[in-house]
VEXNU-317623 format. One record per atom (N, C-alpha, C): chain; residue number from 1; x, y, z; atom name; residue in three letters. Coordinates in steps of 0.02 Angstrom, whole numbers, plus 50000, padded with zeros to 5 digits. Example, Ala and Ser with C-alpha at 12.3 -4.5 7.8 and 13.67 -1.06 7.14 Angstrom:
BEGIN
  chain    n      u      v      w  atom  res
      A    1  50660  49716  50390     N  Ala
      A    1  50615  49775  50390    CA  Ala
      A    1  50660  49835  50390     C  Ala
      A    2  50642  49888  50354     N  Ser
      A    2  50684  49947  50357    CA  Ser
      A    2  50645  50002  50394     C  Ser
***
This chain:
BEGIN
  chain    n      u      v      w  atom  res
      A    1  45133  48964  46410     N  Met
      A    1  45156  48894  46408    CA  Met
      A    1  45222  48892  46370     C  Met
      A    2  45270  48858  46398     N  Thr
      A    2  45336  48852  46366    CA  Thr
      A    2  45332  48803  46308     C  Thr
      A    3  45376  48814  46260     N  Lys
      A    3  45380  48770  46202    CA  Lys
      A    3  45414  48704  46223     C  Lys
      A    4  45384  48649  46206     N  Ser
      A    4  45411  48584  46224    CA  Ser
      A    4  45444  48551  46163     C  Ser
      A    5  45509  48543  46167     N  Ile
      A    5  45545  48510  46112    CA  Ile
      A    5  45521  48438  46105     C  Ile
      A    6  45511  48405  46162     N  Leu
      A    6  45488  48335  46161    CA  Leu
      A    6  45420  48330  46128     C  Leu
      A    7  45375  48375  46145     N  Lys
      A    7  45308  48375  46115    CA  Lys
      A    7  45312  48388  46040     C  Lys
      A    8  45352  48436  46020     N  Asp
      A    8  45359  48452  45949    CA  Asp
      A    8  45391  48395  45909     C  Asp
      A    9  45444  48366  45936     N  Lys
      A    9  45478  48312  45900    CA  Lys
      A    9  45434  48250  45895     C  Lys
      A   10  45396  48235  45947     N  Ser
      A   10  45351  48177  45944    CA  Ser
      A   10  45296  48188  45893     C  Ser
      A   11  45273  48250  45887     N  Tyr
      A   11  45221  48266  45838    CA  Tyr
      A   11  45247  48260  45767     C  Tyr
      A   12  45307  48287  45755     N  Gln
      A   12  45337  48283  45688    CA  Gln
      A   12  45352  48210  45670     C  Gln
      A   13  45373  48171  45718     N  Phe
      A   13  45387  48100  45707    CA  Phe
      A   13  45322  48064  45688     C  Phe
      A   14  45268  48080  45723     N  Ala
      A   14  45203  48049  45708    CA  Ala
      A   14  45182  48065  45637     C  Ala
      A   15  45192  48127  45616     N  Ile
      A   15  45175  48146  45547    CA  Ile
      A   15  45214  48104  45497     C  Ile
      A   16  45279  48096  45510     N  Ala
      A   16  45321  48056  45465    CA  Ala
      A   16  45296  47983  45461     C  Ala
      A   17  45275  47956  45517     N  Ile
      A   17  45252  47887  45518    CA  Ile
      A   17  45183  47881  45485     C  Ile
      A   18  45140  47931  45494     N  Val
      A   18  45075  47930  45460    CA  Val
      A   18  45086  47927  45384     C  Val
      A   19  45132  47968  45360     N  Lys
      A   19  45148  47968  45288    CA  Lys
      A   19  45177  47900  45266     C  Lys
      A   20  45220  47872  45308     N  Leu
      A   20  45247  47806  45293    CA  Leu
      A   20  45191  47754  45289     C  Leu
      A   21  45146  47755  45338     N  Ala
      A   21  45092  47706  45339    CA  Ala
      A   21  45046  47714  45278     C  Ala
      A   22  45033  47776  45258     N  Gln
      A   22  44993  47787  45198    CA  Gln
      A   22  45027  47756  45137     C  Gln
      A   23  45092  47764  45133     N  Asn
      A   23  45130  47735  45078    CA  Asn
      A   23  45130  47659  45081     C  Asn
      A   24  45142  47632  45140     N  Leu
      A   24  45143  47559  45148    CA  Leu
      A   24  45076  47529  45128     C  Leu
      A   25  45022  47561  45149     N  Gln
      A   25  44955  47534  45134    CA  Gln
      A   25  44936  47545  45061     C  Gln
      A   26  44952  47605  45035     N  Gly
      A   26  44932  47622  44967    CA  Gly
      A   26  44974  47588  44913     C  Gly
      A   27  45039  47590  44921     N  Val
      A   27  45084  47564  44870    CA  Val
      A   27  45099  47490  44880     C  Val
      A   28  45118  47472  44941     N  Asn
      A   28  45139  47403  44955    CA  Asn
      A   28  45082  47357  44976     C  Asn
      A   29  45023  47386  44988     N  Arg
      A   29  44966  47347  45012    CA  Arg
      A   29  44983  47308  45075     C  Arg
      A   30  45022  47339  45118     N  Glu
      A   30  45043  47308  45181    CA  Glu
      A   30  45002  47341  45236     C  Glu
      A   31  44963  47301  45273     N  Phe
      A   31  44918  47329  45322    CA  Phe
      A   31  44935  47311  45394     C  Phe
      A   32  44959  47251  45406     N  Ala
      A   32  44970  47229  45475    CA  Ala
      A   32  45025  47270  45510     C  Ala
      A   33  45084  47272  45480     N  Leu
      A   33  45140  47308  45511    CA  Leu
      A   33  45127  47383  45511     C  Leu
      A   34  45097  47408  45458     N  Ser
      A   34  45085  47481  45454    CA  Ser
      A   34  45036  47503  45509     C  Ser
      A   35  44987  47462  45524     N  Lys
      A   35  44941  47480  45578    CA  Lys
      A   35  44975  47478  45646     C  Lys
      A   36  45020  47430  45655     N  Gln
      A   36  45055  47424  45719    CA  Gln
      A   36  45100  47485  45731     C  Gln
      A   37  45139  47503  45680     N  Ile
      A   37  45185  47559  45689    CA  Ile
      A   37  45147  47625  45693     C  Ile
      A   38  45092  47630  45658     N  Leu
      A   38  45051  47690  45662    CA  Leu
      A   38  45023  47699  45732     C  Leu
      A   39  44999  47645  45762     N  Arg
      A   39  44971  47648  45829    CA  Arg
      A   39  45024  47668  45881     C  Arg
      A   40  45081  47633  45880     N  Ser
      A   40  45131  47645  45931    CA  Ser
      A   40  45164  47714  45923     C  Ser
      A   41  45177  47734  45862     N  Ser
      A   41  45212  47798  45852    CA  Ser
      A   41  45169  47858  45867     C  Ser
      A   42  45105  47854  45850     N  Thr
      A   42  45061  47911  45866    CA  Thr
      A   42  45044  47913  45941     C  Thr
      A   43  45048  47856  45973     N  Ala
      A   43  45036  47854  46046    CA  Ala
      A   43  45089  47892  46085     C  Ala
      A   44  45150  47895  46058     N  Ile
      A   44  45205  47929  46093    CA  Ile
      A   44  45184  48001  46109     C  Ile
      A   45  45167  48038  46057     N  Gly
      A   45  45149  48108  46067    CA  Gly
      A   45  45085  48118  46105     C  Gly
      A   46  45037  48073  46093     N  Ala
      A   46  44973  48078  46129    CA  Ala
      A   46  44983  48070  46204     C  Ala
      A   47  45025  48023  46223     N  Ile
      A   47  45037  48012  46295    CA  Ile
      A   47  45078  48069  46325     C  Ile
      A   48  45124  48096  46286     N  Ile
      A   48  45162  48154  46309    CA  Ile
      A   48  45113  48212  46323     C  Ile
      A   49  45066  48222  46278     N  Arg
      A   49  45015  48274  46287    CA  Arg
      A   49  44974  48261  46351     C  Arg
      A   50  44956  48198  46363     N  Glu
      A   50  44921  48181  46424    CA  Glu
      A   50  44962  48201  46485     C  Glu
      A   51  45027  48190  46481     N  Gly
      A   51  45072  48205  46536    CA  Gly
      A   51  45074  48279  46553     C  Gly
      A   52  45058  48322  46506     N  Glu
      A   52  45057  48394  46519    CA  Glu
      A   52  45007  48411  46575     C  Glu
      A   53  44955  48372  46580     N  Phe
      A   53  44903  48384  46630    CA  Phe
      A   53  44900  48329  46682     C  Phe
      A   54  44958  48301  46696     N  Ala
      A   54  44962  48248  46747    CA  Ala
      A   54  44937  48276  46814     C  Ala
      A   55  44906  48232  46852     N  Gln
      A   55  44877  48253  46915    CA  Gln
      A   55  44929  48258  46971     C  Gln
      A   56  44986  48226  46960     N  Ser
      A   56  45038  48226  47011    CA  Ser
      A   56  45105  48210  46977     C  Ser
      A   57  45159  48217  47013     N  Lys
      A   57  45225  48199  46987    CA  Lys
      A   57  45228  48124  46970     C  Lys
      A   58  45203  48080  47014     N  Pro
      A   58  45203  48009  46996    CA  Pro
      A   58  45161  47995  46933     C  Pro
      A   59  45106  48030  46925     N  Asp
      A   59  45065  48021  46865    CA  Asp
      A   59  45104  48044  46803     C  Asp
      A   60  45140  48099  46809     N  Phe
      A   60  45182  48124  46754    CA  Phe
      A   60  45236  48072  46736     C  Phe
      A   61  45269  48045  46786     N  Ile
      A   61  45320  47994  46775    CA  Ile
      A   61  45290  47933  46740     C  Ile
      A   62  45231  47914  46761     N  Asn
      A   62  45197  47857  46730    CA  Asn
      A   62  45182  47871  46657     C  Asn
      A   63  45157  47931  46641     N  Lys
      A   63  45142  47948  46572    CA  Lys
      A   63  45205  47948  46529     C  Lys
      A   64  45258  47977  46553     N  Met
      A   64  45321  47979  46515    CA  Met
      A   64  45350  47909  46506     C  Met
      A   65  45341  47867  46557     N  Ser
      A   65  45363  47797  46552    CA  Ser
      A   65  45322  47759  46500     C  Ser
      A   66  45258  47773  46496     N  Gln
      A   66  45215  47742  46445    CA  Gln
      A   66  45236  47764  46376     C  Gln
      A   67  45250  47829  46368     N  Ala
      A   67  45273  47856  46303    CA  Ala
      A   67  45339  47823  46283     C  Ala
      A   68  45383  47812  46332     N  Leu
      A   68  45446  47779  46320    CA  Leu
      A   68  45436  47708  46295     C  Leu
      A   69  45389  47672  46324     N  Lys
      A   69  45374  47604  46302    CA  Lys
      A   69  45348  47604  46230     C  Lys
      A   70  45306  47652  46213     N  Glu
      A   70  45280  47657  46145    CA  Glu
      A   70  45336  47673  46096     C  Glu
      A   71  45382  47716  46116     N  Ala
      A   71  45439  47733  46073    CA  Ala
      A   71  45483  47672  46061     C  Ala
      A   72  45494  47633  46113     N  Asn
      A   72  45534  47572  46106    CA  Asn
      A   72  45499  47522  46060     C  Asn
      A   73  45433  47516  46067     N  Glu
      A   73  45396  47471  46023    CA  Glu
      A   73  45400  47496  45950     C  Glu
      A   74  45395  47561  45940     N  Thr
      A   74  45401  47589  45873    CA  Thr
      A   74  45468  47574  45842     C  Thr
      A   75  45521  47577  45882     N  Asp
      A   75  45588  47561  45858    CA  Asp
      A   75  45590  47488  45834     C  Asp
      A   76  45556  47444  45869     N  Tyr
      A   76  45551  47374  45849    CA  Tyr
      A   76  45518  47368  45780     C  Tyr
      A   77  45462  47402  45771     N  Trp
      A   77  45426  47398  45707    CA  Trp
      A   77  45468  47427  45650     C  Trp
      A   78  45506  47479  45664     N  Leu
      A   78  45550  47507  45613    CA  Leu
      A   78  45602  47456  45591     C  Leu
      A   79  45631  47421  45639     N  Asp
      A   79  45680  47369  45622    CA  Asp
      A   79  45648  47313  45582     C  Asp
      A   80  45588  47293  45602     N  Leu
      A   80  45554  47239  45567    CA  Leu
      A   80  45536  47260  45495     C  Leu
      A   81  45513  47322  45487     N  Leu
      A   81  45497  47346  45420    CA  Leu
      A   81  45559  47348  45376     C  Leu
      A   82  45616  47366  45405     N  Lys
      A   82  45679  47367  45367    CA  Lys
      A   82  45699  47296  45348     C  Lys
      A   83  45696  47251  45395     N  Asp
      A   83  45719  47183  45383    CA  Asp
      A   83  45672  47142  45339     C  Asp
      A   84  45612  47167  45327     N  Thr
      A   84  45565  47135  45281    CA  Thr
      A   84  45560  47174  45215     C  Thr
      A   85  45607  47220  45206     N  Asn
      A   85  45615  47259  45144    CA  Asn
      A   85  45557  47305  45128     C  Asn
      A   86  45521  47328  45180     N  Tyr
      A   86  45470  47378  45169    CA  Tyr
      A   86  45498  47449  45177     C  Tyr
      A   87  45556  47454  45209     N  Leu
      A   87  45590  47519  45216    CA  Leu
      A   87  45657  47515  45181     C  Leu
      A   88  45675  47569  45149     N  Thr
      A   88  45743  47573  45122    CA  Thr
      A   88  45791  47586  45179     C  Thr
      A   89  45854  47576  45166     N  Lys
      A   89  45905  47589  45217    CA  Lys
      A   89  45902  47662  45238     C  Lys
      A   90  45893  47707  45191     N  Glu
      A   90  45891  47779  45206    CA  Glu
      A   90  45829  47796  45248     C  Glu
      A   91  45772  47768  45230     N  Gln
      A   91  45711  47780  45270    CA  Gln
      A   91  45721  47755  45341     C  Gln
      A   92  45749  47695  45347     N  His
      A   92  45760  47666  45413    CA  His
      A   92  45807  47709  45454     C  His
      A   93  45862  47731  45425     N  Ile
      A   93  45910  47772  45462    CA  Ile
      A   93  45877  47836  45487     C  Ile
      A   94  45839  47869  45443     N  Asn
      A   94  45807  47932  45461    CA  Asn
      A   94  45755  47922  45517     C  Asn
      A   95  45710  47875  45507     N  Leu
      A   95  45657  47865  45556    CA  Leu
      A   95  45683  47836  45621     C  Leu
      A   96  45730  47791  45616     N  Ser
      A   96  45760  47761  45676    CA  Ser
      A   96  45797  47813  45717     C  Ser
      A   97  45832  47857  45684     N  Gln
      A   97  45867  47911  45718    CA  Gln
      A   97  45818  47955  45756     C  Gln
      A   98  45763  47973  45724     N  Gln
      A   98  45713  48014  45757    CA  Gln
      A   98  45683  47977  45818     C  Gln
      A   99  45670  47913  45809     N  Cys
      A   99  45641  47873  45863    CA  Cys
      A   99  45689  47867  45922     C  Cys
      A  100  45752  47854  45907     N  Lys
      A  100  45802  47847  45960    CA  Lys
      A  100  45813  47914  45997     C  Lys
      A  101  45807  47969  45961     N  Glu
      A  101  45811  48034  45993    CA  Glu
      A  101  45754  48044  46042     C  Glu
      A  102  45694  48023  46022     N  Leu
      A  102  45637  48027  46068    CA  Leu
      A  102  45648  47982  46129     C  Leu
      A  103  45674  47922  46117     N  Ile
      A  103  45688  47876  46173    CA  Ile
      A  103  45737  47908  46221     C  Ile
      A  104  45791  47937  46195     N  Thr
      A  104  45841  47970  46237    CA  Thr
      A  104  45810  48027  46278     C  Thr
      A  105  45769  48067  46246     N  Met
      A  105  45737  48123  46280    CA  Met
      A  105  45688  48099  46334     C  Met
      A  106  45652  48046  46319     N  Leu
      A  106  45604  48019  46367    CA  Leu
      A  106  45639  47987  46427     C  Leu
      A  107  45694  47952  46414     N  Val
      A  107  45734  47923  46469    CA  Val
      A  107  45758  47979  46515     C  Val
      A  108  45784  48033  46486     N  Ala
      A  108  45808  48089  46526    CA  Ala
      A  108  45751  48122  46564     C  Ala
      A  109  45693  48128  46533     N  Thr
      A  109  45635  48159  46566    CA  Thr
      A  109  45613  48117  46626     C  Thr
      A  110  45610  48052  46617     N  Val
      A  110  45589  48007  46672    CA  Val
      A  110  45640  48010  46728     C  Val
      A  111  45705  48006  46711     N  Lys
      A  111  45757  48008  46763    CA  Lys
      A  111  45755  48073  46802     C  Lys
      A  112  45749  48129  46767     N  Thr
      A  112  45746  48194  46800    CA  Thr
      A  112  45685  48200  46845     C  Thr
      A  113  45628  48178  46820     N  Ala
      A  113  45567  48181  46860    CA  Ala
      A  113  45572  48137  46922     C  Ala
      A  114  45602  48078  46914     N  Lys
      A  114  45611  48034  46972    CA  Lys
      A  114  45658  48064  47023     C  Lys
      A  115  45712  48094  46999     N  Asn
      A  115  45760  48127  47045    CA  Asn
      A  115  45728  48185  47081     C  Asn
      A  116  45687  48223  47046     N  Asn
      A  116  45653  48280  47078    CA  Asn
      A  116  45600  48257  47128     C  Asn
      A  117  45572  48198  47116     N  Leu
      A  117  45523  48170  47161    CA  Leu
      A  117  45554  48152  47228     C  Leu
      A  118  45616  48130  47226     N  Lys
      A  118  45652  48109  47287    CA  Lys
      A  118  45671  48168  47331     C  Lys
      A  119  45675  48228  47302     N  Lys
      A  119  45697  48287  47341    CA  Lys
      A  119  45644  48313  47386     C  Lys
***
């Protein structure tokens, strides 16, 4: 099995968000937003993993599109956490950069898969 950069990056991103959520809940006693971002960010990698065993190319495209939606939602929660002062500017820059990188990679994956489907 080849090494998947997308799979690895989504997993590392999920770890970073799990640690963030632990901090938000433990230190800040913030539960609503932390649960939202925890759900959406960990779903990215989980759905990418599902896509590894897609039953067809359209199923693969669907899974990657779902992961893309979760990444976009996670980006929203990151912005909201920053704007409500739960994230420092540095934390936001770091996590947002990782999230946007995943979004870029997922967009490219979906486009490539769609183009290959047409051939």
